PyMOL Python script that loads the backbone (N, CA, C, O; Angstrom):
from pymol import cmd

cmd.read_pdbstr("""\
ATOM      1  N   MET A   1     112.569  65.991 136.927  1.00  0.00           N
ATOM      2  CA  MET A   1     112.417  66.981 136.085  1.00  0.00           C
ATOM      3  C   MET A   1     112.894  66.260 134.771  1.00  0.00           C
ATOM      4  O   MET A   1     113.819  65.449 134.726  1.00  0.00           O
ATOM      5  N   ILE A   2     112.069  66.703 133.629  1.00  0.00           N
ATOM      6  CA  ILE A   2     112.454  66.016 132.394  1.00  0.00           C
ATOM      7  C   ILE A   2     113.528  66.812 131.710  1.00  0.00           C
ATOM      8  O   ILE A   2     113.366  68.026 131.585  1.00  0.00           O
ATOM      9  N   ARG A   3     114.749  66.150 131.198  1.00  0.00           N
ATOM     10  CA  ARG A   3     115.523  66.843 130.623  1.00  0.00           C
ATOM     11  C   ARG A   3     115.416  66.964 129.084  1.00  0.00           C
ATOM     12  O   ARG A   3     115.240  65.930 128.439  1.00  0.00           O
ATOM     13  N   MET A   4     115.504  68.080 128.490  1.00  0.00           N
ATOM     14  CA  MET A   4     115.281  68.294 127.262  1.00  0.00           C
ATOM     15  C   MET A   4     116.498  68.742 126.398  1.00  0.00           C
ATOM     16  O   MET A   4     117.311  69.509 126.914  1.00  0.00           O
ATOM     17  N   SER A   5     116.665  68.344 125.202  1.00  0.00           N
ATOM     18  CA  SER A   5     117.828  68.638 124.496  1.00  0.00           C
ATOM     19  C   SER A   5     117.751  70.223 124.180  1.00  0.00           C
ATOM     20  O   SER A   5     116.754  70.942 124.239  1.00  0.00           O
ATOM     21  N   ARG A   6     119.058  70.568 123.833  1.00  0.00           N
ATOM     22  CA  ARG A   6     119.048  72.100 123.397  1.00  0.00           C
ATOM     23  C   ARG A   6     118.173  72.392 122.220  1.00  0.00           C
ATOM     24  O   ARG A   6     117.342  73.299 122.168  1.00  0.00           O
ATOM     25  N   ARG A   7     118.446  71.529 121.288  1.00  0.00           N
ATOM     26  CA  ARG A   7     117.727  71.787 119.977  1.00  0.00           C
ATOM     27  C   ARG A   7     116.092  71.629 120.136  1.00  0.00           C
ATOM     28  O   ARG A   7     115.273  72.163 119.389  1.00  0.00           O
ATOM     29  N   PHE A   8     115.843  70.936 121.064  1.00  0.00           N
ATOM     30  CA  PHE A   8     114.147  70.778 121.353  1.00  0.00           C
ATOM     31  C   PHE A   8     113.771  72.068 122.184  1.00  0.00           C
ATOM     32  O   PHE A   8     112.706  72.657 121.995  1.00  0.00           O
ATOM     33  N   ARG A   9     114.606  72.428 123.015  1.00  0.00           N
ATOM     34  CA  ARG A   9     114.142  73.661 123.810  1.00  0.00           C
ATOM     35  C   ARG A   9     114.049  74.897 122.660  1.00  0.00           C
ATOM     36  O   ARG A   9     113.097  75.673 122.572  1.00  0.00           O
ATOM     37  N   LEU A  10     115.221  74.909 121.817  1.00  0.00           N
ATOM     38  CA  LEU A  10     115.170  76.190 121.106  1.00  0.00           C
ATOM     39  C   LEU A  10     113.907  76.161 120.012  1.00  0.00           C
ATOM     40  O   LEU A  10     113.377  77.172 119.552  1.00  0.00           O
ATOM     41  N   GLY A  11     113.549  74.811 119.701  1.00  0.00           N
ATOM     42  CA  GLY A  11     112.501  74.618 118.734  1.00  0.00           C
ATOM     43  C   GLY A  11     111.205  74.972 119.545  1.00  0.00           C
ATOM     44  O   GLY A  11     110.328  75.582 118.933  1.00  0.00           O
ATOM     45  N   LEU A  12     111.016  74.677 120.747  1.00  0.00           N
ATOM     46  CA  LEU A  12     109.940  75.049 121.560  1.00  0.00           C
ATOM     47  C   LEU A  12     109.612  76.383 121.766  1.00  0.00           C
ATOM     48  O   LEU A  12     108.488  76.884 121.767  1.00  0.00           O
ATOM     49  N   MET A  13     110.912  77.024 121.977  1.00  0.00           N
ATOM     50  CA  MET A  13     110.884  78.622 122.397  1.00  0.00           C
ATOM     51  C   MET A  13     110.617  79.249 121.014  1.00  0.00           C
ATOM     52  O   MET A  13     109.965  80.292 120.955  1.00  0.00           O
ATOM     53  N   ALA A  14     111.026  78.742 120.055  1.00  0.00           N
ATOM     54  CA  ALA A  14     110.592  79.501 118.618  1.00  0.00           C
ATOM     55  C   ALA A  14     109.205  79.426 118.189  1.00  0.00           C
ATOM     56  O   ALA A  14     108.667  80.284 117.489  1.00  0.00           O
ATOM     57  N   LEU A  15     108.528  78.162 118.720  1.00  0.00           N
ATOM     58  CA  LEU A  15     107.271  77.876 118.419  1.00  0.00           C
ATOM     59  C   LEU A  15     106.447  78.935 119.238  1.00  0.00           C
ATOM     60  O   LEU A  15     105.650  79.722 118.728  1.00  0.00           O
ATOM     61  N   LEU A  16     106.741  78.849 120.562  1.00  0.00           N
ATOM     62  CA  LEU A  16     105.888  79.757 121.550  1.00  0.00           C
ATOM     63  C   LEU A  16     105.938  81.288 121.291  1.00  0.00           C
ATOM     64  O   LEU A  16     105.029  82.063 121.586  1.00  0.00           O
ATOM     65  N   LEU A  17     107.112  81.626 120.704  1.00  0.00           N
ATOM     66  CA  LEU A  17     107.279  82.984 120.226  1.00  0.00           C
ATOM     67  C   LEU A  17     106.596  83.243 118.778  1.00  0.00           C
ATOM     68  O   LEU A  17     106.206  84.354 118.419  1.00  0.00           O
ATOM     69  N   TRP A  18     106.516  82.217 118.098  1.00  0.00           N
ATOM     70  CA  TRP A  18     106.015  82.519 116.672  1.00  0.00           C
ATOM     71  C   TRP A  18     104.347  82.387 116.828  1.00  0.00           C
ATOM     72  O   TRP A  18     103.699  82.897 115.914  1.00  0.00           O
ATOM     73  N   ILE A  19     103.713  81.835 117.761  1.00  0.00           N
ATOM     74  CA  ILE A  19     102.492  81.779 117.779  1.00  0.00           C
ATOM     75  C   ILE A  19     101.608  83.289 117.895  1.00  0.00           C
ATOM     76  O   ILE A  19     100.693  83.594 117.130  1.00  0.00           O
ATOM     77  N   PRO A  20     102.047  84.031 118.891  1.00  0.00           N
ATOM     78  CA  PRO A  20     101.468  85.292 118.954  1.00  0.00           C
ATOM     79  C   PRO A  20     101.722  86.160 117.479  1.00  0.00           C
ATOM     80  O   PRO A  20     100.814  86.814 116.964  1.00  0.00           O
ATOM     81  N   PHE A  21     102.844  86.077 116.999  1.00  0.00           N
ATOM     82  CA  PHE A  21     103.160  86.848 115.837  1.00  0.00           C
ATOM     83  C   PHE A  21     102.271  86.071 114.639  1.00  0.00           C
ATOM     84  O   PHE A  21     101.911  86.810 113.724  1.00  0.00           O
ATOM     85  N   GLY A  22     101.957  84.933 114.567  1.00  0.00           N
ATOM     86  CA  GLY A  22     101.283  84.344 113.574  1.00  0.00           C
ATOM     87  C   GLY A  22      99.829  84.551 113.624  1.00  0.00           C
ATOM     88  O   GLY A  22      99.184  84.351 112.595  1.00  0.00           O
ATOM     89  N   LEU A  23      99.248  84.921 114.679  1.00  0.00           N
ATOM     90  CA  LEU A  23      97.937  85.306 114.880  1.00  0.00           C
ATOM     91  C   LEU A  23      97.749  86.840 114.851  1.00  0.00           C
ATOM     92  O   LEU A  23      96.662  87.320 115.172  1.00  0.00           O
ATOM     93  N   THR A  24      98.596  87.478 114.543  1.00  0.00           N
ATOM     94  CA  THR A  24      98.501  89.126 114.471  1.00  0.00           C
ATOM     95  C   THR A  24      97.698  89.250 113.206  1.00  0.00           C
ATOM     96  O   THR A  24      96.907  90.194 113.201  1.00  0.00           O
ATOM     97  N   SER A  25      97.732  88.570 112.238  1.00  0.00           N
ATOM     98  CA  SER A  25      97.102  88.880 111.046  1.00  0.00           C
ATOM     99  C   SER A  25      95.465  89.063 111.194  1.00  0.00           C
ATOM    100  O   SER A  25      94.778  89.700 110.396  1.00  0.00           O
ATOM    101  N   LEU A  26      95.055  88.496 112.172  1.00  0.00           N
ATOM    102  CA  LEU A  26      93.464  88.531 112.467  1.00  0.00           C
ATOM    103  C   LEU A  26      93.267  89.980 113.124  1.00  0.00           C
ATOM    104  O   LEU A  26      92.171  90.521 112.980  1.00  0.00           O
ATOM    105  N   ALA A  27      94.195  90.575 113.776  1.00  0.00           N
ATOM    106  CA  ALA A  27      94.139  91.899 114.283  1.00  0.00           C
ATOM    107  C   ALA A  27      93.984  92.817 113.322  1.00  0.00           C
ATOM    108  O   ALA A  27      94.556  92.729 112.235  1.00  0.00           O
ATOM    109  N   PHE A  28      92.969  94.050 113.741  1.00  0.00           N
ATOM    110  CA  PHE A  28      92.807  95.067 112.854  1.00  0.00           C
ATOM    111  C   PHE A  28      92.929  96.294 113.671  1.00  0.00           C
ATOM    112  O   PHE A  28      92.642  96.224 114.866  1.00  0.00           O
ATOM    113  N   SER A  29      93.354  97.493 113.116  1.00  0.00           N
ATOM    114  CA  SER A  29      93.494  98.703 113.765  1.00  0.00           C
ATOM    115  C   SER A  29      92.001  99.255 114.055  1.00  0.00           C
ATOM    116  O   SER A  29      91.011  98.881 113.425  1.00  0.00           O
ATOM    117  N   GLN A  30      91.990 100.196 115.097  1.00  0.00           N
ATOM    118  CA  GLN A  30      90.798 100.578 115.379  1.00  0.00           C
ATOM    119  C   GLN A  30      90.021 101.443 114.524  1.00  0.00           C
ATOM    120  O   GLN A  30      88.799 101.477 114.669  1.00  0.00           O
ATOM    121  N   GLY A  31      90.671 102.237 113.535  1.00  0.00           N
ATOM    122  CA  GLY A  31      90.068 102.854 112.493  1.00  0.00           C
ATOM    123  C   GLY A  31      89.362 104.216 112.984  1.00  0.00           C
ATOM    124  O   GLY A  31      88.189 104.471 112.711  1.00  0.00           O
ATOM    125  N   CYS A  32      90.189 105.058 113.732  1.00  0.00           N
ATOM    126  CA  CYS A  32      89.515 106.106 114.173  1.00  0.00           C
ATOM    127  C   CYS A  32      89.103 107.216 113.227  1.00  0.00           C
ATOM    128  O   CYS A  32      89.917 107.875 112.580  1.00  0.00           O
ATOM    129  N   THR A  33      87.631 107.403 113.180  1.00  0.00           N
ATOM    130  CA  THR A  33      87.196 108.082 112.178  1.00  0.00           C
ATOM    131  C   THR A  33      87.535 109.537 112.132  1.00  0.00           C
ATOM    132  O   THR A  33      87.502 110.130 111.054  1.00  0.00           O
ATOM    133  N   GLN A  34      87.849 110.128 113.210  1.00  0.00           N
ATOM    134  CA  GLN A  34      88.435 111.539 113.225  1.00  0.00           C
ATOM    135  C   GLN A  34      89.840 111.476 112.551  1.00  0.00           C
ATOM    136  O   GLN A  34      90.125 112.361 111.745  1.00  0.00           O
ATOM    137  N   CYS A  35      90.660 110.573 112.804  1.00  0.00           N
ATOM    138  CA  CYS A  35      91.947 110.460 112.357  1.00  0.00           C
ATOM    139  C   CYS A  35      91.791 110.284 110.810  1.00  0.00           C
ATOM    140  O   CYS A  35      92.441 111.018 110.065  1.00  0.00           O
ATOM    141  N   ARG A  36      90.970 109.357 110.318  1.00  0.00           N
ATOM    142  CA  ARG A  36      90.750 109.169 108.980  1.00  0.00           C
ATOM    143  C   ARG A  36      90.179 110.407 108.287  1.00  0.00           C
ATOM    144  O   ARG A  36      90.608 110.715 107.175  1.00  0.00           O
ATOM    145  N   ASP A  37      89.359 111.034 108.811  1.00  0.00           N
ATOM    146  CA  ASP A  37      88.729 112.300 108.188  1.00  0.00           C
ATOM    147  C   ASP A  37      89.890 113.432 108.024  1.00  0.00           C
ATOM    148  O   ASP A  37      90.026 114.096 106.996  1.00  0.00           O
ATOM    149  N   ASN A  38      90.627 113.544 109.068  1.00  0.00           N
ATOM    150  CA  ASN A  38      91.587 114.608 109.219  1.00  0.00           C
ATOM    151  C   ASN A  38      92.613 114.284 108.089  1.00  0.00           C
ATOM    152  O   ASN A  38      93.101 115.205 107.434  1.00  0.00           O
ATOM    153  N   THR A  39      92.949 112.960 107.851  1.00  0.00           N
ATOM    154  CA  THR A  39      93.998 112.556 106.956  1.00  0.00           C
ATOM    155  C   THR A  39      93.583 112.654 105.720  1.00  0.00           C
ATOM    156  O   THR A  39      94.418 112.993 104.882  1.00  0.00           O
ATOM    157  N   ALA A  40      92.288 112.403 105.323  1.00  0.00           N
ATOM    158  CA  ALA A  40      91.594 112.320 104.069  1.00  0.00           C
ATOM    159  C   ALA A  40      91.606 113.803 103.595  1.00  0.00           C
ATOM    160  O   ALA A  40      91.668 113.959 102.376  1.00  0.00           O
ATOM    161  N   ALA A  41      91.560 114.815 104.307  1.00  0.00           N
ATOM    162  CA  ALA A  41      91.465 116.266 103.881  1.00  0.00           C
ATOM    163  C   ALA A  41      92.833 116.728 103.625  1.00  0.00           C
ATOM    164  O   ALA A  41      92.903 117.893 103.233  1.00  0.00           O
ATOM    165  N   THR A  42      93.961 116.078 103.757  1.00  0.00           N
ATOM    166  CA  THR A  42      95.206 116.588 103.478  1.00  0.00           C
ATOM    167  C   THR A  42      95.752 116.139 102.137  1.00  0.00           C
ATOM    168  O   THR A  42      95.345 115.145 101.535  1.00  0.00           O
ATOM    169  N   PRO A  43      96.629 116.886 101.755  1.00  0.00           N
ATOM    170  CA  PRO A  43      97.293 116.635 100.396  1.00  0.00           C
ATOM    171  C   PRO A  43      98.112 115.321 100.457  1.00  0.00           C
ATOM    172  O   PRO A  43      98.618 114.940 101.513  1.00  0.00           O
ATOM    173  N   PRO A  44      98.229 114.635  99.285  1.00  0.00           N
ATOM    174  CA  PRO A  44      98.985 113.237  99.316  1.00  0.00           C
ATOM    175  C   PRO A  44     100.436 113.498  99.738  1.00  0.00           C
ATOM    176  O   PRO A  44     101.018 112.472 100.091  1.00  0.00           O
ATOM    177  N   ALA A  45     101.099 114.528  99.781  1.00  0.00           N
ATOM    178  CA  ALA A  45     102.340 114.811 100.216  1.00  0.00           C
ATOM    179  C   ALA A  45     102.449 114.547 101.816  1.00  0.00           C
ATOM    180  O   ALA A  45     103.327 113.915 102.403  1.00  0.00           O
ATOM    181  N   THR A  46     101.380 115.166 102.326  1.00  0.00           N
ATOM    182  CA  THR A  46     101.199 115.153 103.902  1.00  0.00           C
ATOM    183  C   THR A  46     100.960 113.654 104.259  1.00  0.00           C
ATOM    184  O   THR A  46     101.570 113.102 105.175  1.00  0.00           O
ATOM    185  N   ARG A  47     100.137 113.101 103.567  1.00  0.00           N
ATOM    186  CA  ARG A  47      99.845 111.616 103.900  1.00  0.00           C
ATOM    187  C   ARG A  47     101.066 110.784 103.752  1.00  0.00           C
ATOM    188  O   ARG A  47     101.200 109.838 104.527  1.00  0.00           O
ATOM    189  N   ARG A  48     101.944 111.010 102.881  1.00  0.00           N
ATOM    190  CA  ARG A  48     103.230 110.281 102.682  1.00  0.00           C
ATOM    191  C   ARG A  48     104.010 110.590 103.947  1.00  0.00           C
ATOM    192  O   ARG A  48     104.548 109.686 104.587  1.00  0.00           O
ATOM    193  N   ALA A  49     104.078 111.968 104.338  1.00  0.00           N
ATOM    194  CA  ALA A  49     104.809 112.301 105.439  1.00  0.00           C
ATOM    195  C   ALA A  49     104.228 111.636 106.842  1.00  0.00           C
ATOM    196  O   ALA A  49     104.989 111.186 107.699  1.00  0.00           O
ATOM    197  N   TYR A  50     102.892 111.632 106.960  1.00  0.00           N
ATOM    198  CA  TYR A  50     102.490 110.734 108.109  1.00  0.00           C
ATOM    199  C   TYR A  50     103.087 109.329 108.153  1.00  0.00           C
ATOM    200  O   TYR A  50     103.621 108.870 109.163  1.00  0.00           O
ATOM    201  N   ARG A  51     102.951 108.605 106.874  1.00  0.00           N
ATOM    202  CA  ARG A  51     103.358 107.240 106.789  1.00  0.00           C
ATOM    203  C   ARG A  51     104.738 107.134 107.092  1.00  0.00           C
ATOM    204  O   ARG A  51     105.175 106.138 107.669  1.00  0.00           O
ATOM    205  N   HIS A  52     105.541 108.189 106.711  1.00  0.00           N
ATOM    206  CA  HIS A  52     107.019 107.998 106.979  1.00  0.00           C
ATOM    207  C   HIS A  52     107.210 108.204 108.552  1.00  0.00           C
ATOM    208  O   HIS A  52     107.946 107.449 109.187  1.00  0.00           O
ATOM    209  N   ALA A  53     106.581 109.162 109.099  1.00  0.00           N
ATOM    210  CA  ALA A  53     106.558 109.516 110.524  1.00  0.00           C
ATOM    211  C   ALA A  53     106.116 108.148 111.511  1.00  0.00           C
ATOM    212  O   ALA A  53     106.646 107.838 112.578  1.00  0.00           O
ATOM    213  N   ILE A  54     105.158 107.551 110.923  1.00  0.00           N
ATOM    214  CA  ILE A  54     104.898 106.239 111.649  1.00  0.00           C
ATOM    215  C   ILE A  54     105.786 105.226 111.645  1.00  0.00           C
ATOM    216  O   ILE A  54     105.881 104.513 112.644  1.00  0.00           O
ATOM    217  N   ILE A  55     106.543 105.013 110.562  1.00  0.00           N
ATOM    218  CA  ILE A  55     107.542 104.266 110.356  1.00  0.00           C
ATOM    219  C   ILE A  55     108.671 104.592 111.215  1.00  0.00           C
ATOM    220  O   ILE A  55     109.167 103.703 111.906  1.00  0.00           O
ATOM    221  N   LEU A  56     109.155 105.856 111.241  1.00  0.00           N
ATOM    222  CA  LEU A  56     110.115 106.329 112.055  1.00  0.00           C
ATOM    223  C   LEU A  56     109.839 106.257 113.601  1.00  0.00           C
ATOM    224  O   LEU A  56     110.765 106.024 114.378  1.00  0.00           O
ATOM    225  N   MET A  57     108.694 106.438 113.988  1.00  0.00           N
ATOM    226  CA  MET A  57     108.461 106.234 115.355  1.00  0.00           C
ATOM    227  C   MET A  57     108.527 104.650 115.852  1.00  0.00           C
ATOM    228  O   MET A  57     109.063 104.239 116.881  1.00  0.00           O
ATOM    229  N   THR A  58     107.901 103.951 114.935  1.00  0.00           N
ATOM    230  CA  THR A  58     108.057 102.634 115.324  1.00  0.00           C
ATOM    231  C   THR A  58     109.492 102.033 115.276  1.00  0.00           C
ATOM    232  O   THR A  58     109.848 101.253 116.159  1.00  0.00           O
ATOM    233  N   VAL A  59     110.194 102.331 114.412  1.00  0.00           N
ATOM    234  CA  VAL A  59     111.726 101.926 114.295  1.00  0.00           C
ATOM    235  C   VAL A  59     112.529 102.520 115.710  1.00  0.00           C
ATOM    236  O   VAL A  59     113.235 101.869 116.481  1.00  0.00           O
ATOM    237  N   THR A  60     112.213 103.804 115.769  1.00  0.00           N
ATOM    238  CA  THR A  60     112.891 104.464 117.129  1.00  0.00           C
ATOM    239  C   THR A  60     112.496 103.649 118.348  1.00  0.00           C
ATOM    240  O   THR A  60     113.374 103.117 119.027  1.00  0.00           O
ATOM    241  N   GLY A  61     111.283 103.539 118.634  1.00  0.00           N
ATOM    242  CA  GLY A  61     110.723 102.929 119.861  1.00  0.00           C
ATOM    243  C   GLY A  61     111.304 101.490 119.836  1.00  0.00           C
ATOM    244  O   GLY A  61     111.766 101.123 120.916  1.00  0.00           O
ATOM    245  N   GLY A  62     111.365 100.662 118.874  1.00  0.00           N
ATOM    246  CA  GLY A  62     111.737  99.304 118.693  1.00  0.00           C
ATOM    247  C   GLY A  62     113.386  99.094 118.885  1.00  0.00           C
ATOM    248  O   GLY A  62     113.893  98.100 119.406  1.00  0.00           O
ATOM    249  N   SER A  63     114.016 100.093 118.423  1.00  0.00           N
ATOM    250  CA  SER A  63     115.349 100.129 118.748  1.00  0.00           C
ATOM    251  C   SER A  63     115.761 100.356 120.034  1.00  0.00           C
ATOM    252  O   SER A  63     116.671  99.726 120.572  1.00  0.00           O
ATOM    253  N   LEU A  64     114.993 101.414 120.655  1.00  0.00           N
ATOM    254  CA  LEU A  64     115.187 101.819 122.075  1.00  0.00           C
ATOM    255  C   LEU A  64     115.015 100.604 123.048  1.00  0.00           C
ATOM    256  O   LEU A  64     115.749 100.464 124.026  1.00  0.00           O
ATOM    257  N   PHE A  65     113.919  99.657 122.703  1.00  0.00           N
ATOM    258  CA  PHE A  65     113.543  98.744 123.533  1.00  0.00           C
ATOM    259  C   PHE A  65     114.626  97.477 123.310  1.00  0.00           C
ATOM    260  O   PHE A  65     114.924  96.742 124.251  1.00  0.00           O
ATOM    261  N   ILE A  66     115.144  97.316 122.053  1.00  0.00           N
ATOM    262  CA  ILE A  66     116.133  96.390 121.829  1.00  0.00           C
ATOM    263  C   ILE A  66     117.400  96.540 122.489  1.00  0.00           C
ATOM    264  O   ILE A  66     118.063  95.583 122.889  1.00  0.00           O
ATOM    265  N   ALA A  67     117.749  97.792 122.606  1.00  0.00           N
ATOM    266  CA  ALA A  67     119.085  98.280 123.017  1.00  0.00           C
ATOM    267  C   ALA A  67     118.970  98.225 124.685  1.00  0.00           C
ATOM    268  O   ALA A  67     119.924  97.787 125.328  1.00  0.00           O
ATOM    269  N   SER A  68     117.796  98.676 125.333  1.00  0.00           N
ATOM    270  CA  SER A  68     117.570  98.362 126.695  1.00  0.00           C
ATOM    271  C   SER A  68     117.779  96.984 127.120  1.00  0.00           C
ATOM    272  O   SER A  68     118.514  96.679 128.059  1.00  0.00           O
ATOM    273  N   VAL A  69     117.049  96.069 126.337  1.00  0.00           N
ATOM    274  CA  VAL A  69     117.107  94.641 126.529  1.00  0.00           C
ATOM    275  C   VAL A  69     118.546  94.188 126.618  1.00  0.00           C
ATOM    276  O   VAL A  69     119.027  93.644 127.612  1.00  0.00           O
ATOM    277  N   ALA A  70     119.176  94.450 125.528  1.00  0.00           N
ATOM    278  CA  ALA A  70     120.594  94.067 125.299  1.00  0.00           C
ATOM    279  C   ALA A  70     121.542  94.654 126.431  1.00  0.00           C
ATOM    280  O   ALA A  70     122.526  94.041 126.847  1.00  0.00           O
ATOM    281  N   LEU A  71     121.174  95.817 126.853  1.00  0.00           N
ATOM    282  CA  LEU A  71     122.029  96.124 128.055  1.00  0.00           C
ATOM    283  C   LEU A  71     121.574  95.625 129.209  1.00  0.00           C
ATOM    284  O   LEU A  71     122.465  95.421 130.034  1.00  0.00           O
ATOM    285  N   LEU A  72     120.502  95.363 129.540  1.00  0.00           N
ATOM    286  CA  LEU A  72     120.056  94.691 130.735  1.00  0.00           C
ATOM    287  C   LEU A  72     120.622  93.276 130.730  1.00  0.00           C
ATOM    288  O   LEU A  72     121.045  92.782 131.775  1.00  0.00           O
ATOM    289  N   ARG A  73     120.636  92.638 129.614  1.00  0.00           N
ATOM    290  CA  ARG A  73     121.059  91.272 129.594  1.00  0.00           C
ATOM    291  C   ARG A  73     122.610  91.187 129.691  1.00  0.00           C
ATOM    292  O   ARG A  73     123.150  90.192 130.173  1.00  0.00           O
ATOM    293  N   ARG A  74     123.252  92.159 129.262  1.00  0.00           N
ATOM    294  CA  ARG A  74     124.713  92.282 129.394  1.00  0.00           C
ATOM    295  C   ARG A  74     125.151  92.491 130.543  1.00  0.00           C
ATOM    296  O   ARG A  74     126.200  91.931 130.862  1.00  0.00           O
ATOM    297  N   ASN A  75     124.477  93.352 131.482  1.00  0.00           N
ATOM    298  CA  ASN A  75     124.901  93.803 132.880  1.00  0.00           C
ATOM    299  C   ASN A  75     124.220  92.716 133.821  1.00  0.00           C
ATOM    300  O   ASN A  75     124.241  92.921 135.035  1.00  0.00           O
ATOM    301  N   ARG A  76     123.714  91.752 133.398  1.00  0.00           N
ATOM    302  CA  ARG A  76     123.252  90.724 134.453  1.00  0.00           C
ATOM    303  C   ARG A  76     124.121  90.416 135.336  1.00  0.00           C
ATOM    304  O   ARG A  76     123.844  89.604 136.218  1.00  0.00           O
TER     305      ARG A  76
END
""", "prot")
cmd.dss("prot")
cmd.show_as("cartoon", "prot")
cmd.util.cbc("prot")
cmd.orient("prot")
């Protein structure tokens, strides 16, 4: 088995993790027409509330995921 230095392993791991995140700029949302039409018919204040709700749901889900991974790693 080939022995790799710690610095090389960390660099390789960072590169492998960076590749999927670097390619996400090519991804587009599905652009559901029903959602777009319903949102377009609402006042600007409601659209801002939708945007804030999306951010809140993303942060909440991400923090729950990170917390569960941290707990699982800690109790390993």
